[in-house]
C-alpha positions, 0 to 999 in steps of 0.5 A: 487134580481133585480128590474126594476124601471120602473115596481114598483108602484108608490111611492114605498119606500125601506128601507136598511142600505146602499143605493148605488147610481150607479152600475159601478165598484165603486158601484158594488165592494162596494155592493159586499163587503157589501153583506157579511155582511148580513145587507140590501143594495139597489143599484140604477143604472140609466141605464138598465141591459145587453148590451141593457140597456146601456145608453150613454147620460150623464146628463153633456155635454161637454163644450168648449175645448172637442170634444162632440163625445170624451166626449160621449165615456166617459159615460155609464150608465147601471149595470157595468157602464164604464166597459161596453164600455171599449176598451182593446180588447184581443181574442175578449173580453174587458178587463182592465189594473190594476196597483196601483198608485205610492208612490209618487202620494200620496206624496205632491209635491212642484212642483205640486199645491194642490198635496197630499193625506190624506192617503198614499200608505202604507195605501191602500196597503192591499186594493189594494191586495184585489182589484186585486182579486175582479177585477180577475186580479191575486193576486197582483201587478207584482214585477218587478226589481228595476232601478240600479241607482235612476233617472233611467227608470225602468220596470212595468207591468199592470195586465188585468181583463176582463170587465166581472167581472163587467158586468156579474159576480158581478151583477150575484152574486147580483141577486141571494142575499137575502140582496142586492136589485139592481134596474135598471132604477131608476136615483136618483133625490135628498135627502130628510132630517130630521130636524137636517139635516141628510140624511133620504131618496134618491129620484129616478125616473124611464125612464117612470116616475115612482117615489120612494124613499129609506130610509136608515142609509147610503148613498154613491155616485158611479156615476163617475167622473163627475156625482158624482159632478153633483149630489152634486151640485144640492144638495148643490143648493137645500139645505135650510140650510146654509151649504156652498158647498166647494169650491173644489166641481166640481173643480180639473177635471183631465183626462190622456193625451196621447202623440204620438210623440216618435219613437224609432230606435232600433236594438234589437226587442221589444226595448231589453225588450224581445220578449213580454214584452210590449205586453199581456203575462204571467209572473207569471201564475196568468193571463195576463199582459202587460208591460210598461216603468215607471219613477223614481220619482227622475227623475221626481222631478229633472225635476219638471214633472208630472208623466208618463210612456210609452208603445207600441202605436197603438190603433188598434194593438192586445194585444197578441204580440207587434205591429210590427215595423213601418218600417225597416230602411234599405230596401236594406238589406232585405235578398232574398229567396235564402239567407234565403235558404242558411241560413237555416233560417225559415221566422220568423227567417229571419225577426228577422235576418233582424231586428237585422241587419238593426233595426227598428222604434217603436212607444211609447205612453207617458201617462201623469199625469194631475194636478188638476186646479180649473177651470177645472170644472163641473158647473150647467147650471140651465136647468133640464132634463125631470124628473127634474134632474139638467143638468150640463157642463164639462168646461175643457181646455189644457193650455199653461203651461201644453202644455210646460210640455208636450213639456219638457217630449218629451225631457226627455223621448227622452234623457233617452230612448238613455242614458239607451240603448233602442235605438235612439229616435225622436220626430215626430213634432207638434202632438197635444196631445190627452187628451181623456184617458177617465179617469175622476177624482178629482171633489169631492177631498179627503183631511184633511181639509174641505177648501181643499176638499169635503170628508175626508180620510174616504170619507164622505162629509164634513158637512155631517153625513152619505154621503159618495163618492167612485170612481176616483172623490176623487182622490186629483191627478190623477197619470198616472195608469188606475184608476179602481184599485185604485177605487175598493180598495177605495171601499173595504176600505170604506166598512170595514169603514161602517161595523164598524159603529154602 
């Protein structure tokens, strides 16, 4: 069922087995998985329902180093969360790109400070399989050929899944459920605890000032890569006991920077990868995919570089086909109409003939991994919102050592594209990094050691008996893949863990 928090009596208190705070992909996937247990679930969502209910004003503001207009594009409160503002468009609908993190992303890399997950890819693999289905993105990862030699570039794929899975389908399933209550317009404001420190209730307030609470056995924060940290920082600041906050709480914020400097001259259409490989296409009959060029971990280790991958550039290009070349390399050899008639070729055949003869330049994007840095962080400002919620600020900057890595990565990309026969690559000089893929991660990082993380391998907050966090905020390192598949996989894994708790 669904409830508008602004329409219930003042002081309403609901009881449930589990309370989930946040109805984005992380919270909805968790609620949908737990719905099948038959146990009572309450989901609190601060935004509204439907397109009119999306609120993009965050409780966290942008600090130095972040353009306010870019920061605002990363937030959406409402049922569906950021899925309501996804911008990968195909046939007029919003889709998302899904891929698991690489095996190397989970490992402790000696050249990456604070790297290493307390779980492995093998540990998460069965949950990835279920996450593809939950996201309506096929039945599993796309199998692509391994490179012929270690250190070589390799082909990879993103599966595509519709945003409507989280904005419409799962919410609709929950609305007709008898054991899950979806409460929209309810912003969580804080916890109440027993004398022993166990959380007993979470308080909420509606947009029109109605206040209430939820009593539950278990509480899960699923508010996003920034808001999870903001809420926990406020809880720690309000705590009356001696439990210290983790030194990492709020720290280690990561984005997925984008480099747009690579252009490749190739005499083979689509860089010789097949006509549609880097555009949206079907590979196995289970839904559309988008190809990408990935980097073998041996190469990254040799070069001591962050993870990265390549895809066709052009934010305004449709996904159905690869973007057109930037320009023909030699204009004077474009065949005339008379020549085309003599050849008996169609217009499309003539363009392909011209391309084979002259070649063309393609723009590629480098998607880069950003490593965790302690000073990229969420901090409380000391101010409060109109209903008492703590306000925070995200402090982030692109540092000189990160820029040096980006420039070195450009040279490696250029060298490997040419070495492995994709074409002749050139770098457009002086293009700044675009740090805003809008993939927030890392502020409540997962670790085996309470001194090095905020949650343990089961996503339980260190020092808490019944409080958990799910979403990209628990990522120790961000990898290079879009985060939603891993977010959903972690939520499904958490759902099974909670089911087993007596």
